N, C-alpha and C positions, 0 to 999 in steps of 0.2 A: 667607309666614308660615303660610298654610293648610296648604300642604304639609309644612312643618316639623312642625306640630302633629299632622298625620295620621301622620307617621313615628313621633313620641313615643308616640302611641295604639297603634300597631301593635307597637312594641317592648314596651310595657306588656303588652299582651295575650299576646305570644308568651312573656313571662316567665311568666305564669301556666300556660301549656301545658307548660312544661318544669320546673315545680316539682318538687322531690325528693319522692318518694312516702313513705309513712310508715316503711317498712322502712329507708329510706336515712337519713330525718331522724333517727331516734331511736337509730341504732347509733354506738358510739364504742369507741375502743381499749380502754377499761377494761372495757366490758361484753363485748367480744370475748374478752379475757384471762380473765374471769370465767367464761364459758361454756365455754371450752377446759378450764379447771381443774374445773369441775363435771363435764364429760364424763370427764376422766381419774379423777376420784373414784368415778364410777359403775362405771367399768371395773375399777378396782382392788378394789371391794367385791364385784364379781360372782365367782361361783365358776368356777375355771378347772381343768379336768383336765389331766393331762400331755399329752394330744393336742390341746389347743386352741393355734391359732396364728393370728396375722395376718400371717405372713411370706409374701412372694409365691413360689410355686413355678412358675407358668407365666405367661408374659407375651404379650400380643398387641397389635398395632398396625396401623393402615391409614389411608390418606388423608393429607391435610396441611391446614393452615389451617383453614377452616370444616368440612371433611369428615375431620378427624383424630379418631382414636379409639384410645385407649391405655388398657389395663387389665390387672389381673393377678389371678390365681386362686390361693388357698392349696392346700395338699395336701388340705384337707378340704372344698374347694369354695366358699369365700367369695370374694367380689369385694372386695378391700381397697384397691384403688386404681382410679380411673376418671376419665380425663381426656378432656373433648370439649366444644367445639372445642379446638384447640391452645392450651395455656397456661392452661387452665381446669379445675382438679381439684375433684372434688366429694366424694370419700370419705376420701382419705388425709390428713385434717385432724384434729389432736388424737387422740382414741382412735377406732380404725378399727372401726366396727360395721356389719357387713353379713352376712347369711346367711339360715339357714332353720331352720324348726322345724315339728314336727307333734305332734299330740296324739291318741293312742289313746283314743277316747271312753268305752270300757267295758273295764276300769275306767280312770279319767282317769290318763293317764300321758304326761308330756311329754318330748319328745326335741328338743333343739335345739343350735344351734351359731351364735354371732353374733360370732365372732372375738374382738376385745378385749373385747366386753360379755359373755363368758362362754359356757360351754356346760353342758349337762345331766349331762355325765360317765357317760351309760349307753350310749356307743357303742363299737364296735370300731374298729380302725385303718382309715383310708380306703384304697381300692385304685384305682389308676388303670387303667381298662379299655381306653382308648384316647386318642390324642393326635396333633393334626395341626397344621399352621401357622395354622389358623382355629378349632380347637375342642379341648376336653378333655373327657373323660367319667369321671367318679369315682363310685364306689359306696361306700356305708357301711352296714353291718348293725348294728342294735342289739345290745347285749350279750346280750340274752335270746334273740336269734335270730329274733323275731317279725317284724321288718320289715327291708327293705332299701331305702334311698333311693339312687337313681342320678340324678345330675345331669349334664346335658350342656350345657356353657357354650360358646356359639358366637358368633364375631364376624361381624356383619353389616355388610358395607362398602357404603355408597351415599352418596348426596348428603346423607342424614340417617342417619348410622351408628348402630347400636344394638348392645347385648349381649343374647343371647336365652338364656334359662335354662330348660331342660325339666326337671322334676322328676317322676321316675317312682317311685312308692311301691309296693312289693310286699308283699302280706301272705304271709308264709312259713308261717303257721300253718294248723291244720286247722279253724278256725272262721271265719265270716264276721265282718267287723269294719267299724267306721266311723272316719274320721279327718278332722281339720281340718289343713290345711296353710297354712304362713305364709312368705313371702318378705319380709324386713325389711331396711331401709337407714337408717342414721343419715346424712343428707346434709347437708354443709356447703357450700352451693353456692358454687362459684368461690373456695373457701378462707375463705369468709365465714360465720361461725358462726350468726349471727341472721338468719334468712330468713323468707319467706312460706311457708305451707303451705296446701294445698287440694286438693280432689279433685273427680272427676266420676263418672259412673256406671261408667266402666271404666278409670280411672286415678287416680294419685295423684301430685303433684308438689310439690317443694321448690325455690324459686327466688327471685332478688332482682330487684327492680324496676330498670328501666333507670337511674334517677337515681342508684342507689348506686355507680355505676361498676364495679359486680360484676353486671351484668344478665345473668346467665346461671343455669341450674338443671338439675335432673335429674327425669325422669318415669319412673315404673313403670307398666306397662299389661299387662292381660290379653291374651294373643295369640290363644288358641283360643276362638272364639265359642261361645256355647251352655254354657260352664262356669258353674257356680254360684259366683260370686266376689264379694267386696267390697273395694274399695280402702281402705286404712287410712291416716289421718294422725294425728299426735300432736304435742303441744306439749312434748315431752321427747325427749331423745336415747336414753332407756332403752327396750329392747325390752318388748313387752307380754308378758303371760302366755298362752302359746299355747292353754292349756286354759281361759282365761276371757278371750277377745277382747273389747274394747269400743272403739267408735269414739269417740275423745276429742274430736275437733274437726273442723268442717267448713271453717273458714277462720280462720287467724291470722296476723298480721304481726309482724315483729321478735321471732322466738322461735327457740330452738334446737330445731327439730323434726325429726321423722323420718317415714317413710312405709313402706307395705308394700302386699302384696295377700294376702288369705286366702281360702281355699276351705274352706267350712264343712259339716261332718257328711257327708262323702263316703262312700258304701258302697265297701268293698273286699272282695269275697267271697274266701273261702279259695284260696290258690294263684293269685290274679290280681293285676294291676297297674292302676294309674290313673296318668294323666300330666297335670300342670298346667303351663303354659308362660307366663312373663312375659318382658318386655323392659324393659331400661333405655335411654332415649334422651336425649340432651342437649336442653336448651331455650335 
């Protein structure tokens, strides 16, 4: 009898250890459907120029199972599909919101492109500079000719595969300037719209706890040490104002959140370039 009682106690304790975390316990199909609809409404309300697109133009894949990485890049340099590990998609759910923006600090002028979440409409068409089985290099110049943003998106195959994005911003003008650069992603971890969001000093992440049966996620991280950067987490799928960036949240569970990395007030002397690099890694 004593042994039987001990078994019951151990089973009871183990049930506490595997209790569903908050993100799993509060989510339901109705909430998920409402969150997807809200995303789509935000995307439809955003301003889209004729150049805006979320369609895949370049597709990359490596590995299998836990080391699998599959993603695609638009003609404008957005990553609108990202699956890792195999069978776990994090971006191509509902409205596809991933991309880049920067702010010319004087005078305040925003240039951005977030795929389904809209663009600023002040870009010239993108140009493919190079392409290989593991990378693509895309350049876009602003319509006024002042700036050129060159993005190199590279597949990094390993036991922990990642997508690396180097963003090189060139000041084509004859005066020194300052710029703030943002990389943004509306992550719906493992196809699950309501997630946990949080950040550390050098990364931001959106994920589901293991008890949700969707226990995966995606992280954005600064790559080049020494850069002046800040991880961004939001309790909304909407991109922030790149000329007025505010850190909305440190941690939140069971929310349709988003993440990013921004580099604030960087000097870009006339005729020179700066490069900031981020990576996306599965959790």
